[in-house]
Legacy VTK file of the C-alpha trace (Angstrom):
# vtk DataFile Version 3.0
C-alpha trace
ASCII
DATASET POLYDATA
POINTS 189 float
143.028 -74.746 -10.515
140.191 -75.911 -12.844
139.529 -79.632 -13.298
136.521 -80.707 -15.352
134.868 -77.353 -14.674
135.336 -77.624 -10.910
137.369 -74.842 -9.439
139.408 -75.647 -6.391
139.960 -72.483 -4.436
143.256 -72.138 -2.652
141.939 -69.736 -0.011
142.018 -72.319 2.737
145.089 -74.231 1.514
143.047 -77.234 0.332
144.531 -77.311 -3.185
147.735 -78.661 -1.735
145.818 -81.773 -0.663
145.293 -82.850 -4.325
147.610 -84.373 -6.889
146.462 -83.518 -10.428
147.655 -85.706 -13.311
148.612 -84.069 -16.617
147.348 -85.485 -19.949
143.723 -86.047 -19.089
141.683 -87.430 -22.079
138.072 -87.844 -23.051
136.212 -88.957 -26.187
134.070 -87.204 -28.775
132.982 -87.851 -32.345
134.026 -86.267 -35.648
131.296 -86.713 -38.246
131.809 -86.785 -42.010
131.615 -83.450 -43.814
129.097 -83.069 -46.651
130.673 -82.896 -50.100
128.757 -82.357 -53.358
130.157 -83.393 -56.752
129.240 -81.461 -59.896
130.527 -80.519 -63.373
131.330 -84.077 -64.497
130.704 -84.256 -68.248
130.238 -86.861 -70.977
131.654 -86.699 -74.496
129.470 -86.757 -77.585
129.956 -89.865 -79.700
129.111 -91.436 -83.034
126.638 -94.309 -82.856
128.418 -97.599 -82.075
125.557 -99.823 -80.917
126.415 -99.484 -77.208
125.294 -97.234 -74.361
128.872 -96.663 -73.156
129.694 -92.997 -72.561
133.195 -91.554 -72.257
133.282 -89.449 -69.086
135.443 -86.441 -68.227
136.015 -85.674 -64.564
138.937 -83.283 -65.062
136.667 -80.297 -64.407
134.760 -81.915 -61.537
133.882 -79.530 -58.718
133.972 -80.854 -55.137
131.925 -78.388 -53.093
132.811 -78.716 -49.426
136.307 -80.181 -49.871
138.768 -78.951 -47.227
141.868 -77.325 -48.756
144.791 -79.710 -48.911
142.714 -82.898 -48.627
143.386 -85.762 -51.037
140.122 -86.757 -52.695
139.793 -88.069 -56.254
136.849 -89.244 -58.342
136.587 -91.773 -61.156
133.477 -91.769 -63.326
131.839 -94.184 -65.754
128.742 -93.397 -67.760
125.960 -95.019 -69.731
123.547 -93.362 -72.146
119.867 -94.053 -71.420
119.778 -96.084 -74.676
122.070 -96.784 -77.654
120.179 -94.736 -80.259
121.031 -91.472 -82.014
119.784 -88.302 -80.314
120.734 -84.922 -78.885
120.773 -83.982 -75.210
120.543 -87.647 -74.218
120.689 -88.521 -70.519
123.927 -90.122 -69.360
123.762 -91.909 -66.004
126.958 -91.512 -63.963
128.497 -94.140 -61.692
131.102 -92.652 -59.343
133.888 -94.075 -57.231
136.197 -92.115 -54.957
139.702 -92.589 -53.601
142.339 -90.678 -51.688
143.597 -90.560 -48.135
140.758 -88.252 -47.026
137.845 -89.970 -48.792
136.378 -91.374 -45.556
136.106 -87.889 -44.073
133.249 -86.985 -46.425
129.610 -87.861 -46.987
129.355 -87.508 -50.763
126.352 -86.396 -52.795
127.116 -87.710 -56.278
126.294 -86.057 -59.577
123.913 -88.677 -60.960
123.441 -87.573 -64.595
124.644 -85.334 -67.387
123.777 -85.077 -71.100
125.575 -85.712 -74.396
124.763 -86.464 -78.033
124.959 -89.605 -80.143
125.289 -88.808 -83.858
124.466 -91.082 -86.803
127.137 -93.487 -88.051
128.161 -93.451 -91.715
126.972 -96.468 -93.678
128.056 -97.248 -97.236
125.869 -99.364 -99.494
127.415 -101.299 -102.406
126.844 -104.492 -104.419
123.772 -103.398 -106.370
123.945 -103.606 -110.160
121.517 -102.913 -113.026
120.604 -105.360 -115.771
120.824 -104.475 -119.471
117.483 -104.178 -121.252
115.945 -103.834 -124.677
114.466 -100.440 -125.485
110.852 -100.222 -124.242
110.223 -96.468 -124.137
110.629 -96.222 -120.352
113.504 -95.439 -117.986
112.728 -98.294 -115.587
115.708 -100.469 -114.703
115.913 -103.902 -113.123
118.375 -104.051 -110.224
120.264 -107.172 -109.206
122.950 -108.124 -106.738
123.040 -108.233 -102.971
123.393 -105.061 -100.976
126.533 -104.908 -98.828
126.396 -102.531 -95.854
129.856 -101.307 -94.847
129.812 -99.788 -91.373
126.760 -101.645 -90.072
127.110 -102.510 -86.375
126.948 -106.265 -85.862
123.500 -107.324 -84.709
121.691 -104.185 -85.865
118.424 -104.567 -87.762
118.710 -102.636 -91.029
117.298 -103.531 -94.463
117.074 -101.759 -97.777
115.000 -101.980 -100.914
116.059 -100.345 -104.160
114.493 -99.204 -107.418
116.385 -98.066 -110.476
115.857 -95.717 -113.403
118.029 -95.061 -116.453
119.014 -91.419 -116.884
116.856 -91.338 -120.048
114.807 -93.798 -122.175
117.134 -93.836 -125.212
119.420 -96.613 -126.464
123.044 -96.365 -125.325
125.926 -98.181 -123.666
127.307 -97.567 -120.172
124.217 -95.545 -119.324
123.804 -94.179 -115.792
121.176 -95.891 -113.667
119.974 -93.834 -110.713
119.190 -95.902 -107.642
116.459 -94.836 -105.213
116.807 -96.530 -101.827
114.279 -97.120 -99.077
115.513 -98.255 -95.663
113.761 -99.856 -92.722
114.490 -101.752 -89.532
114.744 -101.026 -85.815
118.168 -99.384 -86.210
117.593 -97.415 -89.404
117.713 -94.013 -87.673
121.185 -94.698 -86.256
122.762 -94.405 -89.732
LINES 1 190
189 0 1 2 3 4 5 6 7 8 9 10 11 12 13 14 15 16 17 18 19 20 21 22 23 24 25 26 27 28 29 30 31 32 33 34 35 36 37 38 39 40 41 42 43 44 45 46 47 48 49 50 51 52 53 54 55 56 57 58 59 60 61 62 63 64 65 66 67 68 69 70 71 72 73 74 75 76 77 78 79 80 81 82 83 84 85 86 87 88 89 90 91 92 93 94 95 96 97 98 99 100 101 102 103 104 105 106 107 108 109 110 111 112 113 114 115 116 117 118 119 120 121 122 123 124 125 126 127 128 129 130 131 132 133 134 135 136 137 138 139 140 141 142 143 144 145 146 147 148 149 150 151 152 153 154 155 156 157 158 159 160 161 162 163 164 165 166 167 168 169 170 171 172 173 174 175 176 177 178 179 180 181 182 183 184 185 186 187 188
């Protein structure tokens, strides 16, 4: 009979002097298994004045996950800044759930990349004044520019010059407008 690695030999009949209880217990630790998260992606977006990124965790890879375990991830993301650009860094914030989540020590995927493309902006409200023939095509512009699609709070200004299509007298003549834009957010449009 073996008890805690001590063998009691029965050669002299001593084993009969012992009563051995069944169901002996002891303690030991189970440590969390390492799990690495990868393949979380961010969607490209059109400029909207925010750093919010739409994340996609449907293709997330959980390296080290034991088959059959319940472990799910939820991901939020933020671009490094709000401005237009390609291959922009997106910082990922992860949270995990599932009945087996506490069995793992997780190494998160911290970043990915995505693009922010320029937003369409429509300019209207600029008109040209009539003039008396002076031998030039220069036109005087009036009105107030209206920017449809401008994100509230963005800094964007325009200046405009005009030129008639030719110098000759006529009615309903085309005036070509040449714009120049400036401001901290000009490159987002």
